[in-house]
C-alpha positions in Angstrom: 8.2 31.3 -23.4 5.2 33.6 -23.3 4.3 34.8 -19.8 0.9 35.8 -18.5 -0.1 37.2 -15.1 -3.1 35.4 -13.6 -5.1 37.4 -11.1 -6.8 34.4 -9.5 -3.5 32.8 -8.5 -1.6 36.1 -8.3 1.3 34.7 -10.2 3.0 34.7 -13.6 2.5 31.5 -15.6 4.2 30.1 -18.7 4.3 26.9 -20.6 7.6 25.3 -21.6 7.1 23.7 -25.0 9.1 21.3 -27.1 9.0 22.2 -30.8 10.2 20.2 -33.7 9.6 19.6 -37.4 8.7 16.1 -38.6 10.3 14.4 -41.6 7.4 15.5 -43.7 7.9 19.2 -42.7 5.0 19.4 -40.2 5.7 21.7 -37.2 4.8 20.0 -33.9 4.5 21.5 -30.4 4.0 19.6 -27.2 4.0 21.1 -23.6 6.8 19.8 -21.4 6.1 21.8 -18.2 4.2 24.7 -16.6 6.1 27.3 -14.7 4.9 29.9 -12.2 6.8 32.6 -10.5 6.2 33.5 -6.8 7.9 35.8 -4.3 11.3 34.2 -3.6 10.8 31.0 -5.6 9.2 29.4 -8.7 7.2 26.2 -9.3 7.6 23.8 -12.2 4.8 21.3 -12.9 5.0 18.3 -15.1 2.0 16.0 -15.9 2.6 12.4 -16.6 0.5 9.3 -17.2 0.4 7.1 -14.1 2.0 4.4 -16.2 5.4 6.1 -16.1 5.6 6.6 -12.4 8.0 3.7 -12.0 10.2 5.0 -14.8 10.4 8.4 -13.1 11.5 6.7 -9.9 14.4 5.0 -11.7 15.8 8.4 -12.8 18.9 9.5 -10.8 17.0 12.2 -8.8 17.3 13.6 -5.3 15.5 11.9 -2.4 13.2 15.0 -2.2 12.2 14.6 -5.9 11.6 10.9 -5.5 9.2 11.7 -2.6 7.3 14.2 -4.7 6.9 11.5 -7.4 5.9 8.8 -4.9 3.3 11.1 -3.2 1.7 12.5 -6.3 -2.0 11.7 -6.3 -3.7 10.8 -9.6 -5.9 13.4 -11.1 -8.3 14.0 -13.9 -11.7 12.4 -14.7 -10.2 9.0 -15.0 -7.3 9.5 -12.5 -4.8 8.6 -15.2 -2.4 11.5 -14.7 -0.1 12.5 -11.9 1.2 16.1 -11.3 4.9 16.4 -10.4 5.4 19.8 -8.9 8.7 21.2 -7.8 9.0 24.3 -5.7 12.4 25.7 -6.7 14.1 27.8 -4.0 17.8 27.1 -4.8 20.1 26.0 -7.6 20.6 22.5 -6.2 17.0 21.6 -7.2 17.5 22.5 -10.8 19.2 19.2 -11.7 16.0 17.3 -10.9 13.9 19.7 -13.0 16.3 19.4 -16.0 16.3 15.6 -15.7 12.5 15.3 -15.5 12.1 17.8 -18.4 14.5 15.7 -20.6 12.5 12.5 -19.6 9.2 14.3 -20.5 10.7 15.5 -23.9 11.7 11.9 -24.7 8.1 10.6 -23.9 6.5 13.3 -26.1 7.8 12.0 -29.4 
């Protein structure tokens, strides 16, 4: 992951990408999440189509993660995307991030 410091947000930001080669040999890259580092914690943001909200809620996630998904407000010009942002302060929250990242990876293909 390449990290860059952004003065406007006063934080380090990076993009987690899924890279693969197709059967024809074409290299593909799709963003899975955005991560920013803050004092004492980090944030991981995923962007999904509003169509998959129900699928996300069926994942075996913590109650806190399900609340984040339920309360995500649609954004974008056509309000077709929802941002799922996790503020990670301890190890127990990582399972939710791993599970959502795996789900996102499966949706990319």
